[in-house]
NUVOTI-137436 format. One record per residue (C-alpha): residue number from 0; residue in three letters; x negated, y negated, z negated. Coordinates in Angstrom, 1 decimal, always signed. Layout:
N
NUM, Ala, X, Y, Z
...
END
This chain:
351
0, Met, -38.2, -209.1, +251.0
1, Thr, -36.8, -209.8, +247.4
2, Ser, -34.4, -208.6, +245.1
3, Arg, -33.2, -210.3, +241.9
4, Ala, -32.9, -208.5, +238.6
5, Cys, -31.2, -209.1, +235.2
6, Val, -34.3, -208.9, +232.7
7, Leu, -34.1, -208.8, +229.1
8, His, -37.3, -210.1, +227.2
9, Gly, -36.1, -210.3, +223.8
10, Ile, -33.0, -211.0, +221.6
11, His, -30.8, -213.2, +223.7
12, Asp, -33.6, -213.7, +226.1
13, Leu, -32.0, -212.6, +229.3
14, Arg, -33.7, -213.8, +232.6
15, Leu, -32.7, -213.5, +236.2
16, Glu, -35.9, -212.6, +238.0
17, Thr, -36.9, -212.1, +241.6
18, Gln, -38.7, -208.7, +242.0
19, Ser, -40.1, -207.0, +245.5
20, Glu, -37.5, -205.1, +247.1
21, Pro, -38.4, -201.2, +246.6
22, Val, -39.3, -199.4, +249.5
23, Thr, -37.4, -196.0, +250.7
24, Gly, -39.2, -193.2, +250.9
25, Pro, -38.4, -189.2, +251.9
26, Gly, -35.2, -188.3, +249.9
27, Asp, -34.5, -191.5, +248.5
28, Val, -31.5, -193.8, +248.8
29, Lys, -31.7, -197.7, +249.0
30, Ile, -28.4, -199.2, +247.4
31, Ala, -27.2, -202.6, +247.1
32, Ile, -25.7, -202.7, +243.7
33, Leu, -22.3, -204.4, +243.6
34, Ala, -21.0, -203.9, +239.9
35, Gly, -22.6, -203.1, +236.9
36, Gly, -21.1, -202.4, +233.7
37, Ile, -22.1, -203.5, +230.4
38, Cys, -22.5, -200.6, +227.6
39, Gly, -22.5, -201.0, +223.9
40, Ser, -26.6, -200.2, +224.1
41, Asp, -26.9, -202.8, +226.3
42, Leu, -25.1, -205.2, +223.9
43, His, -27.4, -203.8, +221.1
44, Tyr, -30.6, -204.5, +223.2
45, Phe, -29.4, -208.2, +223.8
46, Asp, -28.1, -209.0, +220.5
47, His, -30.7, -207.0, +218.4
48, Gly, -33.2, -206.2, +220.4
49, Gly, -32.5, -202.4, +220.1
50, Phe, -30.8, -199.9, +217.8
51, Gly, -32.3, -197.5, +215.4
52, Pro, -35.9, -196.9, +216.2
53, Val, -35.4, -197.8, +219.9
54, Arg, -36.6, -201.3, +220.4
55, Val, -37.3, -203.6, +223.6
56, Arg, -41.2, -203.9, +223.4
57, Glu, -41.6, -205.1, +227.0
58, Pro, -39.3, -207.0, +229.7
59, Ile, -36.7, -204.5, +230.9
60, Ala, -34.3, -204.6, +233.8
61, Met, -30.8, -203.6, +232.0
62, Gly, -28.0, -201.5, +232.9
63, His, -27.2, -197.8, +233.5
64, Glu, -23.6, -198.3, +234.6
65, Ala, -23.7, -199.0, +238.1
66, Ala, -22.2, -198.6, +241.9
67, Gly, -23.0, -200.0, +245.2
68, Arg, -23.2, -199.5, +248.9
69, Val, -26.1, -197.5, +250.8
70, Val, -28.0, -199.7, +252.9
71, Glu, -30.9, -197.4, +253.7
72, Thr, -31.6, -193.5, +253.8
73, Gly, -35.0, -191.9, +253.7
74, Ile, -35.7, -189.0, +255.8
75, Asp, -34.0, -185.5, +254.9
76, Val, -30.9, -187.2, +253.3
77, Asp, -27.6, -186.3, +254.8
78, Ala, -25.2, -186.0, +251.7
79, Val, -24.7, -190.0, +251.9
80, His, -24.9, -192.5, +254.8
81, Thr, -25.2, -196.1, +255.0
82, Gly, -21.9, -198.0, +254.0
83, Asp, -20.8, -195.3, +251.5
84, Leu, -20.0, -196.5, +248.0
85, Val, -21.9, -194.6, +245.5
86, Ala, -22.4, -194.4, +241.8
87, Ile, -25.9, -193.6, +240.2
88, Asn, -26.4, -191.2, +237.9
89, Pro, -29.0, -192.6, +235.3
90, Ser, -30.0, -189.4, +233.8
91, Gln, -33.4, -187.9, +235.2
92, Pro, -34.1, -184.5, +233.3
93, Cys, -37.3, -183.4, +234.3
94, Gly, -36.1, -179.8, +235.4
95, His, -39.0, -177.6, +234.2
96, Cys, -39.2, -178.1, +230.0
97, Leu, -37.9, -175.5, +227.7
98, Tyr, -34.3, -177.2, +227.6
99, Cys, -34.0, -177.8, +231.2
100, Lys, -34.9, -174.1, +231.8
101, Glu, -32.1, -173.0, +229.4
102, Gly, -29.6, -175.5, +231.2
103, Asn, -29.5, -178.0, +228.5
104, Asp, -30.7, -180.8, +230.6
105, Val, -29.2, -183.5, +228.5
106, His, -31.8, -182.3, +226.2
107, Cys, -34.7, -182.5, +228.3
108, Leu, -38.1, -183.2, +226.5
109, Asp, -39.2, -185.3, +229.1
110, Met, -36.0, -187.4, +229.9
111, Arg, -35.8, -190.3, +231.9
112, Phe, -32.8, -192.1, +231.7
113, Met, -32.6, -195.7, +233.5
114, Gly, -32.1, -198.8, +231.3
115, Ser, -33.6, -197.4, +228.2
116, Ala, -36.2, -198.6, +226.0
117, Tyr, -37.1, -195.5, +224.2
118, Arg, -40.3, -194.9, +226.3
119, Leu, -43.0, -197.2, +227.1
120, Pro, -43.1, -198.1, +229.8
121, His, -39.5, -198.7, +229.7
122, Glu, -37.5, -197.0, +232.1
123, Gln, -36.0, -199.9, +234.4
124, Gly, -32.3, -200.1, +234.8
125, Leu, -29.8, -200.7, +237.2
126, Phe, -28.7, -204.4, +237.1
127, Arg, -30.8, -205.0, +240.2
128, Glu, -29.8, -206.3, +243.5
129, Arg, -31.7, -203.4, +245.3
130, Ile, -32.6, -200.1, +243.7
131, Val, -34.1, -196.9, +245.6
132, Val, -33.3, -193.7, +243.7
133, Pro, -33.5, -190.0, +244.8
134, Ala, -30.6, -188.9, +246.8
135, Lys, -29.5, -186.3, +244.3
136, Gln, -28.7, -189.1, +241.7
137, Val, -26.0, -190.9, +243.9
138, His, -22.4, -189.6, +244.2
139, Arg, -20.3, -190.7, +247.0
140, Phe, -16.5, -192.3, +246.4
141, Gly, -13.7, -192.2, +248.8
142, Gln, -12.8, -195.5, +250.9
143, Asp, -9.9, -196.4, +248.5
144, Ile, -12.1, -196.6, +245.3
145, Arg, -13.2, -200.0, +244.3
146, Pro, -16.8, -200.7, +243.0
147, Arg, -15.8, -201.6, +239.5
148, Ala, -13.9, -198.3, +239.3
149, Ala, -16.7, -196.5, +240.7
150, Ala, -19.1, -198.0, +238.2
151, Cys, -17.1, -196.6, +235.3
152, Ala, -18.4, -193.1, +236.2
153, Glu, -21.0, -193.0, +233.7
154, Pro, -18.9, -194.1, +230.7
155, Leu, -16.1, -191.4, +231.9
156, Ala, -19.1, -188.7, +232.2
157, Val, -19.9, -189.5, +228.5
158, Cys, -16.3, -188.7, +227.3
159, Leu, -16.3, -185.5, +229.6
160, His, -19.3, -184.2, +228.2
161, Ala, -17.7, -185.3, +224.5
162, Arg, -14.4, -183.0, +225.7
163, Ala, -16.8, -180.1, +226.5
164, Gln, -17.7, -179.9, +223.0
165, Ala, -14.2, -179.6, +221.8
166, Pro, -12.1, -176.5, +222.1
167, Asp, -9.1, -176.3, +224.6
168, Leu, -7.0, -179.4, +224.1
169, Lys, -3.7, -178.0, +226.0
170, Gly, -0.9, -178.2, +223.4
171, Lys, -3.2, -179.6, +220.8
172, Arg, -2.9, -183.0, +218.4
173, Val, -5.7, -185.2, +219.1
174, Leu, -6.8, -188.3, +217.2
175, Val, -9.4, -190.9, +218.7
176, Thr, -11.0, -193.4, +216.1
177, Gly, -12.2, -196.4, +217.4
178, Ala, -10.6, -197.3, +220.8
179, Gly, -13.3, -199.4, +222.7
180, Pro, -14.2, -198.2, +226.3
181, Ile, -15.6, -194.9, +225.0
182, Gly, -12.6, -194.2, +222.7
183, Ala, -10.1, -195.3, +225.4
184, Leu, -11.7, -193.1, +227.9
185, Cys, -11.5, -190.2, +225.0
186, Val, -7.7, -191.0, +225.2
187, Ala, -7.8, -190.2, +229.1
188, Val, -9.6, -187.0, +229.0
189, Ala, -7.8, -185.7, +226.2
190, Arg, -4.3, -186.4, +227.9
191, Glu, -5.8, -184.9, +231.3
192, Ala, -6.7, -181.9, +229.4
193, Gly, -2.9, -181.3, +228.3
194, Ala, -3.0, -182.7, +224.5
195, Thr, +0.6, -183.2, +223.5
196, Glu, -0.1, -186.0, +220.9
197, Ile, -2.9, -188.5, +220.8
198, Val, -3.2, -191.0, +218.0
199, Ala, -5.6, -193.9, +218.6
200, Thr, -6.9, -196.4, +215.7
201, Asp, -8.7, -199.5, +215.9
202, Leu, -9.0, -202.8, +214.1
203, Gln, -8.0, -204.8, +217.0
204, Ala, -4.9, -205.1, +219.0
205, Met, -6.2, -205.5, +222.6
206, Pro, -8.1, -202.3, +222.7
207, Leu, -5.3, -200.5, +221.3
208, Ser, -2.9, -201.9, +223.8
209, Val, -5.5, -200.5, +226.4
210, Ala, -5.5, -197.1, +225.0
211, Lys, -1.7, -196.8, +225.1
212, Gln, -2.3, -197.6, +229.2
213, Met, -4.8, -194.5, +228.9
214, Gly, -2.4, -192.0, +227.3
215, Ala, -2.3, -192.7, +223.5
216, Ser, +1.0, -191.6, +222.2
217, Lys, +0.7, -193.8, +219.1
218, Thr, -1.8, -196.5, +218.2
219, Val, -2.7, -197.6, +214.7
220, Asn, -4.1, -201.2, +213.9
221, Leu, -5.7, -200.2, +210.7
222, Ala, -6.5, -203.9, +209.9
223, Ala, -2.6, -204.6, +210.0
224, Glu, -1.5, -201.4, +208.5
225, Cys, -4.2, -200.1, +206.4
226, Asp, -2.3, -197.1, +205.1
227, Gly, -1.1, -196.3, +208.8
228, Leu, -2.8, -192.9, +209.0
229, Asp, -1.4, -191.6, +205.7
230, Pro, +1.4, -189.5, +207.3
231, Tyr, -1.1, -187.5, +209.2
232, Lys, -3.2, -186.7, +206.1
233, Thr, -0.3, -184.7, +204.5
234, Asp, -0.6, -180.9, +204.0
235, Lys, -4.4, -181.0, +204.4
236, Gly, -4.3, -182.8, +207.8
237, Gln, -2.2, -183.0, +211.0
238, Phe, -4.9, -183.1, +213.9
239, Asp, -6.4, -180.1, +215.7
240, Val, -9.3, -182.5, +216.9
241, Ala, -10.7, -185.9, +216.4
242, Phe, -13.0, -187.8, +218.3
243, Glu, -14.7, -190.2, +216.3
244, Cys, -16.2, -193.1, +218.5
245, Ser, -16.7, -195.8, +215.8
246, Ala, -19.7, -194.4, +213.7
247, Ala, -18.0, -196.4, +210.8
248, Ala, -18.1, -194.7, +207.3
249, Ser, -14.3, -195.6, +206.9
250, Ala, -13.3, -194.0, +210.2
251, Ile, -15.3, -190.7, +209.6
252, Arg, -13.6, -190.1, +206.3
253, Asp, -10.2, -191.2, +207.9
254, Ala, -10.9, -188.5, +210.7
255, Leu, -11.8, -185.9, +208.2
256, Leu, -8.9, -186.3, +206.1
257, Cys, -6.5, -186.5, +209.2
258, Leu, -7.7, -183.1, +210.4
259, Arg, -6.2, -180.0, +209.6
260, Pro, -8.2, -177.2, +208.1
261, Arg, -10.6, -175.5, +210.8
262, Gly, -10.2, -178.6, +213.0
263, Thr, -12.8, -179.9, +214.9
264, Phe, -14.6, -183.1, +214.7
265, Ile, -16.7, -184.4, +217.7
266, Ala, -18.9, -187.2, +216.5
267, Val, -19.1, -189.5, +219.6
268, Gly, -20.0, -192.8, +218.0
269, Val, -23.7, -193.7, +217.4
270, Ala, -25.2, -195.4, +214.1
271, Gly, -27.9, -195.1, +211.6
272, Asp, -27.6, -193.3, +208.3
273, Thr, -23.9, -193.0, +207.5
274, Pro, -22.3, -191.8, +204.5
275, Val, -20.2, -188.5, +205.2
276, Pro, -18.0, -186.8, +202.7
277, Leu, -19.3, -183.3, +202.8
278, Asn, -16.7, -182.1, +200.6
279, Leu, -13.9, -182.4, +203.4
280, Ile, -16.1, -180.3, +205.8
281, Val, -16.9, -177.7, +203.2
282, Ser, -13.5, -177.5, +201.7
283, Lys, -11.4, -177.6, +205.0
284, Glu, -14.1, -175.6, +207.2
285, Ile, -14.2, -178.3, +209.7
286, Thr, -16.3, -177.5, +212.8
287, Val, -18.7, -180.7, +213.4
288, Arg, -20.0, -181.4, +216.7
289, Gly, -22.2, -184.0, +218.3
290, Thr, -22.1, -185.1, +221.8
291, His, -24.9, -187.1, +223.7
292, Arg, -24.8, -188.4, +227.3
293, Phe, -24.0, -185.9, +230.0
294, His, -25.3, -183.9, +233.0
295, Ala, -23.1, -182.0, +235.2
296, Glu, -20.1, -184.3, +233.9
297, Phe, -21.4, -187.2, +236.1
298, Ala, -20.3, -185.4, +239.3
299, Ala, -16.9, -184.4, +237.6
300, Ser, -16.5, -187.7, +236.6
301, Val, -16.9, -189.0, +240.2
302, Thr, -14.3, -186.3, +241.4
303, Ala, -11.9, -187.4, +238.6
304, Ile, -11.9, -191.1, +239.6
305, Asn, -11.6, -190.1, +243.3
306, Ser, -8.8, -187.8, +242.8
307, Gly, -7.1, -190.3, +240.3
308, Ser, -6.6, -187.6, +237.8
309, Ile, -8.2, -190.3, +235.5
310, Asp, -7.2, -193.8, +236.0
311, Val, -10.1, -196.0, +234.6
312, Ala, -8.4, -199.4, +235.6
313, Pro, -7.1, -200.2, +232.3
314, Ile, -10.5, -200.7, +230.6
315, Ile, -11.8, -202.8, +233.3
316, Ser, -12.1, -206.6, +232.0
317, Pro, -12.9, -209.7, +233.9
318, Ser, -16.3, -209.9, +235.8
319, Phe, -19.1, -212.3, +236.0
320, Pro, -21.7, -212.9, +239.0
321, Leu, -25.1, -212.3, +238.3
322, Glu, -25.9, -216.0, +237.9
323, Lys, -23.6, -215.8, +234.7
324, Ala, -25.1, -212.7, +233.3
325, Val, -25.3, -214.4, +229.9
326, Asp, -21.9, -215.1, +230.0
327, Ala, -21.1, -211.5, +230.8
328, Phe, -22.7, -210.3, +227.8
329, Thr, -21.2, -212.5, +225.6
330, Gln, -17.9, -211.7, +226.6
331, Ala, -18.6, -208.2, +226.5
332, Gly, -19.5, -208.6, +222.8
333, Asp, -15.9, -210.1, +221.9
334, Arg, -13.8, -206.8, +221.4
335, Thr, -10.8, -209.1, +220.8
336, His, -10.7, -210.0, +224.5
337, Ala, -13.0, -207.6, +226.5
338, Met, -13.3, -203.9, +227.1
339, Lys, -15.5, -203.0, +230.1
340, Val, -17.1, -206.0, +231.3
341, His, -18.7, -206.0, +234.9
342, Ile, -21.7, -208.1, +236.2
343, Leu, -21.3, -208.5, +240.1
344, Phe, -24.3, -208.4, +242.4
345, Asn, -25.1, -209.3, +246.0
346, Gly, -22.2, -212.0, +246.4
347, Tyr, -19.5, -209.3, +245.5
348, Arg, -16.2, -210.7, +244.3
349, Ala, -14.0, -208.4, +242.6
350, Asp, -10.4, -207.7, +244.3
END
């Protein structure tokens, strides 16, 4: 038996390759992938060969956001059954290093994250027709959930982990700078947590329209209205918490100017060395928190999608079959028309 995979060999060199179908062992689950979401890091690999010090040095199956149907279970697996729709948690902490023992699994010293080129050999990703993973990595969805929504569990988990770095948001005013898929989901998790006002900013109209659907009270297109945040900078700032999702120097500065004294700045977006106005952090006594991936939040993300407490549907963009994976990556890189683009596998057609 064989299985096709979406494999990156270098910049813009994405190939559809045939591989041997993996074998299910004890405690494992074999999954027929149906939908895989293209993430910003996938785009960096595709367009630039990596980001920062992380470079693609050998062929790598792409993807770390995916959902599919269970087609086989190994012995000692009873949490999921054949036919179940599941999402796959790509995070694989070792469980025994210093940070894992402290409960800081996200900072595992021997982390294996599927679809990552950080290590050599690279950790192969989820854009494969068949994949075998330990049963503990899969989370089951109800019958009413569609595969593309299930595949959004991973990015939603990122945003739930970001929210965990913030103080209680109930009754608070929140700013989200950068309204791509992660920014839009940060809007959603802030709304679910009870924030009374959520303002989202971006340079494109389309993602701002999605942010509005996800729960933003107001959106500001800074390309069309460069002074649109000025009212929030008065009296030393108006927001209690800012989720900075763009990693752009101008957005970082705006967020710090808009935060009230002793507000909280959550750095969600990733970039290289970026200028930061330390004078604002110091003079306003702002708390700065980074946020990186997730761990327990993956299960919480699945619960939120299952229950309907967070609706991921607005971020989902048109999808492409596996045979048109290059077109999918091209579309995903166009922020004027796309948010979360999915590649569809095994003949699945989005409904």
